[in-house]
C-alpha positions, 0 to 999 in steps of 0.5 A: 499500499502506498500512503497519500503522503508518499504518493504526494511525495513521489508526485512532487519529486516527478514533477521536479525531476522529470526523469526520462529514462529510469524512474530512479536512475543511477549516478549515470542517468542512462543506467538504473539505481545499482543494488548498492545505491538502493541499499544505501538509500533504504539504510539512509531512510531508515536512520532518518525515520529513526528505525533502529531495526535492521532493515533492507529493501525487502523489508516492505514485502516482509512486512506486508506479508506479516500484515496479511498474516495477522489479518487472516488470523483475525478471520478477515475475508481473503478478498479484503486482504487482497484489495488492501495489498492491491493483490491481482491474484484470483481467489475463489469465494470462501464459504460463510 
């Protein structure tokens, strides 16, 4: 899920940067962001957010999985979870 604040922030960045190739270019604008650059950006963001737990670029995916598992354990309908996570996979209806 993308928060409205983050969406606004990305839109503002897009308007300012107007990237022609990659959405997040590397040092060389014709090349994508490298894995190392992404890791550094991720750790810098965690420091700015004062997150003291270990983070990686995979953290949001793991967090989403935990969120979905928690909802399932609380008996939330799978279709609701799919909408929350914007999942596009088909899930047959569950019996009531």
